[in-house]
C-alpha positions as CSV (number, residue, x, y, z in Angstrom):
1,M,111.4,90.3,45.3
2,S,109.3,88.7,48.0
3,S,108.5,84.9,47.7
4,S,105.0,85.5,47.2
5,G,105.9,88.1,44.6
6,L,108.4,85.5,43.0
7,L,105.5,82.8,43.1
8,S,103.1,85.2,41.4
9,L,105.9,85.8,38.5
10,I,106.1,82.2,38.0
11,G,102.4,81.8,38.0
12,W,102.0,84.5,35.2
13,T,105.1,82.8,33.2
14,F,103.2,79.3,33.2
15,L,99.8,79.5,34.2
16,P,97.8,81.2,31.5
17,N,99.4,80.0,28.6
18,Q,98.8,76.2,30.0
19,I,95.2,76.9,30.9
20,A,94.3,78.3,27.9
21,G,95.6,75.4,26.0
22,W,93.4,73.2,28.4
23,L,90.4,75.2,27.9
24,Q,90.8,75.4,24.1
25,S,90.9,71.6,23.9
26,I,87.7,71.1,26.1
27,Y,86.0,73.8,24.1
28,Y,86.4,71.9,20.9
29,G,85.6,68.8,22.8
30,I,82.1,70.2,23.6
31,T,81.5,72.3,20.2
32,I,82.8,70.0,17.4
33,R,80.8,66.9,16.9
34,A,82.3,63.5,16.7
35,G,83.8,62.7,13.1
36,E,84.6,66.7,12.5
37,Q,88.0,67.8,12.2
38,R,89.2,70.5,14.7
39,P,91.0,73.4,13.6
40,I,94.6,72.6,12.7
41,P,97.4,74.2,15.0
42,G,98.6,77.2,13.2
43,T,95.2,77.9,11.2
44,Q,93.6,81.2,11.3
45,R,90.7,79.8,13.0
46,Y,92.8,78.2,15.6
47,V,94.7,81.0,16.2
48,T,91.6,83.4,16.8
49,H,90.4,81.1,19.3
50,R,93.4,80.8,21.0
51,R,94.0,84.3,21.2
52,R,90.3,84.9,22.7
53,I,90.6,82.2,25.5
54,Q,94.2,83.2,26.4
55,M,92.9,86.9,26.9
56,I,89.8,85.8,29.0
57,V,92.0,83.6,31.2
58,I,94.8,86.5,31.6
59,V,91.9,88.8,32.6
60,L,90.6,86.3,35.2
61,Y,93.6,85.5,36.6
62,L,94.5,88.9,37.1
63,L,91.1,89.8,39.1
64,F,92.1,86.4,41.2
65,T,95.4,87.6,41.9
66,I,94.0,91.2,42.9
67,F,91.6,89.4,45.2
68,E,94.2,87.1,46.6
69,A,96.3,90.1,47.3
70,D,93.0,91.6,49.2
71,W,92.7,88.6,51.2
72,Q,96.3,88.0,52.2
73,L,96.1,91.5,53.2
74,R,93.2,90.9,55.3
75,R,94.2,87.8,56.9
76,E,97.5,89.3,58.4
77,G,95.1,91.6,60.2
78,D,96.0,94.8,62.1
79,F,96.4,96.5,65.6
80,Y,92.7,97.8,65.4
81,A,91.3,94.6,64.3
82,T,93.3,92.6,67.3
83,L,91.8,95.3,69.7
84,G,88.2,95.2,68.2
85,V,88.3,99.2,67.6
86,L,88.1,101.3,64.6
87,P,90.8,103.0,62.8
88,N,89.4,106.3,64.1
89,A,89.1,105.0,67.7
90,D,90.6,107.6,70.1
91,E,92.9,106.8,73.0
92,R,90.2,106.6,75.7
93,A,88.4,104.1,73.6
94,I,91.5,101.7,72.7
95,Q,92.2,101.8,76.4
96,S,88.8,100.9,77.5
97,R,88.7,97.9,74.7
98,F,92.4,96.9,76.0
99,R,91.1,96.5,79.6
100,K,88.0,94.0,78.7
101,L,90.3,92.2,76.5
102,T,92.7,91.6,79.3
103,I,90.3,90.7,81.9
104,L,88.5,88.0,79.3
105,H,91.9,86.6,78.1
106,H,94.4,87.0,80.8
107,P,97.0,84.3,81.3
108,D,96.3,83.5,85.1
109,K,92.6,82.5,83.8
110,A,94.3,79.3,81.6
111,T,93.6,76.0,83.0
112,T,96.3,74.2,80.9
113,A,99.9,74.9,80.3
114,E,99.3,74.9,76.2
115,A,96.2,77.6,77.0
116,Q,98.2,79.5,79.0
117,S,101.1,79.8,76.8
118,A,98.6,80.9,74.0
119,A,97.2,83.6,76.5
120,E,100.4,85.0,77.2
121,S,101.2,85.5,73.4
122,Y,97.9,87.2,72.8
123,F,98.4,89.4,75.6
124,V,101.5,90.6,74.4
125,T,100.0,91.2,71.4
126,L,97.3,93.2,72.7
127,K,99.8,95.3,74.8
128,L,101.7,96.2,71.8
129,A,98.8,96.9,70.2
130,R,97.7,99.4,72.8
131,D,101.0,100.8,73.3
132,T,101.6,101.5,69.5
133,L,97.9,103.1,69.2
134,T,98.0,105.1,72.2
135,D,101.3,106.8,71.3
136,S,100.5,109.7,68.7
137,A,103.9,109.3,66.9
138,R,103.9,105.9,66.4
139,R,100.4,105.8,65.6
140,F,100.7,107.9,62.7
141,A,103.9,105.8,61.6
142,Y,101.9,102.6,62.0
143,D,99.2,103.7,60.0
144,R,101.4,104.3,56.9
145,F,104.0,102.0,57.1
146,G,102.5,99.2,58.9
147,P,103.6,96.9,61.8
148,E,107.4,97.3,61.1
149,V,107.7,100.6,62.9
150,V,107.3,98.7,66.3
151,E,111.1,97.9,65.6
152,W,112.2,101.2,64.7
153,R,113.9,101.9,68.3
154,H,115.5,105.1,67.5
155,C,112.4,107.1,66.5
156,T,110.3,109.1,68.8
157,T,108.9,111.7,66.4
158,I,106.6,111.9,63.4
159,R,109.3,113.8,61.9
160,D,111.8,110.5,62.9
161,Y,109.4,108.2,61.4
162,V,108.6,110.0,58.1
163,F,112.2,109.9,57.5
164,A,113.0,106.6,58.2
165,G,110.1,105.3,56.1
166,V,111.4,107.4,53.4
167,R,114.8,105.9,53.6
168,R,113.2,102.2,53.6
169,A,110.9,103.1,50.5
170,I,113.7,104.7,48.2
171,P,115.6,101.4,47.3
172,F,112.4,99.6,46.4
173,Y,111.2,102.6,44.0
174,V,114.9,103.0,42.6
175,S,115.0,99.2,41.7
176,V,111.6,99.0,40.3
177,G,112.5,102.2,38.0
178,L,115.9,100.8,36.8
179,G,114.3,97.7,36.3
180,M,111.8,98.9,33.9
181,L,114.1,101.3,32.2
182,A,116.4,98.4,31.5
183,L,113.7,96.0,30.1
184,G,112.3,99.0,27.9
185,F,116.3,99.1,26.5
186,F,116.3,95.6,25.7
187,G,113.2,95.6,24.2
188,Y,110.7,94.1,26.6
189,L,107.6,95.4,27.8
190,E,107.1,97.6,24.9
191,W,103.1,97.6,24.8
192,G,101.7,99.8,27.2
193,K,105.0,101.6,28.0
194,Y,103.9,105.0,28.2
195,W,100.8,103.8,30.7
196,R,103.4,101.7,32.7
197,Y,105.3,104.7,33.6
198,V,102.4,107.2,34.4
199,T,101.1,104.3,36.8
200,F,104.5,104.2,38.4
201,A,104.7,107.8,39.2
202,A,101.1,107.7,40.3
203,I,102.0,105.2,42.7
204,C,104.8,107.0,44.0
205,A,103.2,110.4,44.3
206,L,100.4,108.3,46.2
207,E,102.8,107.2,48.8
208,V,104.5,110.7,49.2
209,H,100.8,112.0,49.6
210,T,100.0,109.1,52.0
211,I,103.1,109.4,54.2
212,T,103.3,113.1,54.7
213,R,99.3,114.1,55.2
214,P,97.4,113.5,57.8
215,T,94.6,111.6,55.9
216,L,94.2,109.6,52.6
217,P,93.6,110.9,49.1
218,R,89.8,112.1,49.1
219,F,89.1,109.2,45.9
220,I,90.5,106.4,48.3
221,T,88.1,107.9,51.4
222,R,85.2,108.9,49.3
223,L,85.0,106.0,46.4
224,V,87.3,102.9,47.5
225,D,86.3,102.9,51.2
226,P,82.7,103.1,50.5
227,V,82.8,100.3,47.8
228,V,84.5,98.0,49.8
229,N,82.4,98.1,52.9
230,T,79.4,98.2,50.7
231,M,80.4,94.8,49.0
232,S,82.2,93.2,51.9
233,G,81.4,95.0,55.2
234,R,85.1,95.4,55.8
235,S,86.6,98.1,57.5
236,P,88.4,101.0,55.7
237,Y,91.8,100.4,54.4
238,L,94.5,101.9,56.7
239,P,97.4,103.9,54.8
240,F,99.9,101.1,54.6
241,Q,97.4,98.5,53.4
242,V,96.4,100.6,50.7
243,L,100.1,101.3,49.7
244,Q,101.0,97.6,49.8
245,L,97.7,96.5,47.8
246,A,98.5,99.3,45.3
247,R,102.0,97.9,44.7
248,K,100.7,94.6,44.3
249,I,98.1,95.6,42.0
250,A,100.5,97.4,39.7
251,F,103.2,94.5,39.5
252,T,100.4,92.5,38.2
253,V,98.8,94.6,36.2
254,F,102.4,95.3,34.6
255,I,102.5,91.5,33.9
256,A,99.0,91.3,32.6
257,L,99.9,94.4,29.9
258,S,102.8,92.6,28.9
259,Q,100.8,89.4,28.2
260,L,97.8,91.1,26.7
261,G,99.7,93.5,24.3
262,P,100.6,91.0,21.8
263,L,97.3,89.1,21.7
264,L,95.5,92.1,21.1
265,R,97.4,92.8,18.0
266,E,96.5,91.1,14.6
267,P,98.5,87.9,14.3
268,T,101.4,88.1,11.6
269,A,104.0,86.3,13.4
270,T,105.2,82.8,13.0
271,G,102.5,80.3,14.0
272,Q,99.8,83.1,13.3
273,L,100.0,83.1,9.3
274,G,97.1,83.5,6.8
275,G,96.3,80.5,4.8
276,D,98.5,81.2,1.5
277,A,101.5,82.2,3.8
278,L,101.0,79.0,6.1
279,Q,100.5,76.9,2.7
280,Q,103.9,78.3,1.4
281,R,105.7,77.4,4.6
282,Q,104.5,74.1,4.7
283,L,105.9,73.8,0.9
284,N,109.2,75.3,2.0
285,R,109.4,72.6,4.9
286,L,108.2,69.9,2.8
287,A,110.9,70.8,0.3
288,N,114.0,70.7,3.1
289,A,113.0,67.6,4.3
290,V,112.9,65.7,0.8
291,K,116.2,67.7,0.2
292,L,117.6,66.1,3.5
293,A,116.4,62.7,2.7
294,D,118.1,62.8,-0.4
295,Q,121.4,63.8,0.9
296,E,120.8,60.9,3.7
297,T,120.1,58.3,0.9
298,V,123.2,59.4,-1.3
299,R,125.1,59.0,1.9
300,L,123.7,55.5,2.6
301,L,124.2,54.3,-0.6
302,S,128.0,55.4,-0.9
303,L,128.5,53.6,2.5
304,D,126.9,50.5,0.9
305,V,129.2,50.3,-2.4
306,T,132.3,51.3,-0.2
307,P,133.3,47.3,-0.4
308,F,133.3,47.4,-4.2
309,S,135.0,50.6,-4.7
310,A,138.5,48.9,-5.5
311,D,137.0,46.6,-7.8
312,E,136.5,48.2,-11.1
313,Q,134.9,45.0,-12.6
314,A,132.4,44.7,-9.5
315,M,131.7,48.4,-9.7
316,H,130.8,47.9,-13.4
317,A,128.3,45.0,-12.8
318,L,126.8,47.0,-9.8
319,R,126.2,50.2,-12.0
320,S,124.7,47.9,-14.8
321,G,122.6,46.3,-12.1
322,L,121.3,49.5,-10.7
323,Q,120.3,50.8,-14.2
324,E,118.4,47.7,-14.9
325,W,116.4,47.9,-11.8
326,L,115.9,51.4,-12.3
327,V,114.7,50.5,-15.6
328,Q,112.7,47.7,-14.7
329,N,110.7,49.1,-11.6
330,T,110.9,52.8,-12.1
331,I,110.6,53.8,-15.8
332,R,108.8,50.5,-17.1
333,S,106.2,50.7,-14.2
334,D,105.4,54.7,-14.8
335,P,102.0,54.5,-16.3
336,T,102.9,57.2,-19.0
337,V,105.8,54.8,-20.3
338,R,103.8,51.8,-20.2
339,D,100.8,53.6,-22.4
340,A,103.4,54.8,-24.9
341,V,105.0,51.2,-25.3
342,G,101.4,50.0,-25.7
343,R,100.8,51.9,-28.4
344,A,103.9,51.5,-30.3
345,L,103.3,47.6,-30.1
346,A,99.9,48.2,-31.9
347,K,101.3,50.5,-34.6
348,R,103.5,47.5,-35.4
349,R,101.0,45.0,-35.2
350,Q,98.8,46.5,-37.8
351,G,98.3,44.7,-41.1
352,V,100.2,41.4,-39.6
353,P,98.0,38.3,-40.0
354,A,96.6,37.4,-36.6
355,G,98.6,34.1,-36.1
356,A,101.8,36.0,-36.4
357,R,101.1,38.9,-33.9
358,G,102.5,37.3,-30.9
359,N,102.3,38.9,-27.5
360,R,104.8,41.5,-28.2
C-alpha cells in the first residue's frame, strides 16, 4: 500500500468518529438552552443524533477524498499538459508545439545558473514528452499505464507494452482480491459484501477493456468526460488517469461502506439500548458495584481486627462494642424503629399520673 493510501486508511479510522463527536457537542451547544439537560450518552435520543451526524460526516469525508484524489491526479500532470496539446493531437501538432516551447525556454537564454539549471530540467521533460507521444507504441502504452512506461526499456511494440502492463497489474488485483476474501472469512466487511465484489469485478473489467482497446468505454467518453469538462473546464481524463481514479474511489467507497453499514441498522448493541434495557443494565452495574464495595469492606475490617485475633477477651469486647454501635447508630436511628419505640412508650404511659410518667 502506498503512503497516500496508508494515510487515507488512518484518516478513515479516526477522523469520522472524532469529528462526529465534536459536531454533536457543537450541535447540543447551539440547540439546547442553558440550564436544559443534554441527552445522556447511551440513551436512544443521544444515539440517534450520533448516528445521523456520523453518517453525514462519512458521506462528506467520502466526497472530500474523491475530490482530493482528482486534485492530486491533476497536480501531477501529464505529457499532454506539459506540451500544451490535446490528447487527440497528431504528431505534427506535437512537434510544432515542442519547437515553440524549446525556443521560448532554451537553456541558452537563462541569465543565471539557477535559471539555467531549471531550464535544462524543463527542456529534458519536454524532450521526454515529445519522444513518448511521437512514438505510436509508447504513446499507446503511456495513455494506458502512465509515465512509468518510459522505464520499460525492453518493450518496443504495443503487444510488449500490454503484456508488461498486465504483469504489473496482476499482483495488485490478486492481493486486493485475497484481502477481501480474508476479511470476509473473519467476519469483517459483511455489510454490502455483494456490491463490493461486483465493484471489484467491474474495475477489473474496466482495466482489461482500457489496456486492450484503442478507446475508453463509452460511458466515460460520453458521460464522465463531458460532465468534468462542463463543471471544471478541464481536458478529458487519460485512460491511465481513469484507472487510477477508479482504484482510489473504490478503495475509499469500500471503507465508507464498512462504516456506514452498521449505522444504517437500528441500534441494538451495547451503548445503543432502549430505555428499559439500558435501565436494567445500569441496575446490574450498580449491584455489582455494591457487591464489590461490600467485599472490600469485609477485607478491610478483617485487616483491622488482625491485631486482636490472638486475644479472645479483646475479640469479645470488640464484638460487643460493634454490636452496641450497630444498635445505637443503625437500628435506633431508623425512622421505623423510632416510631415503633415511641408508640410502645406512649402505651406504657397511658393511665399513669402526670408526675410519674417521666421521660422514658
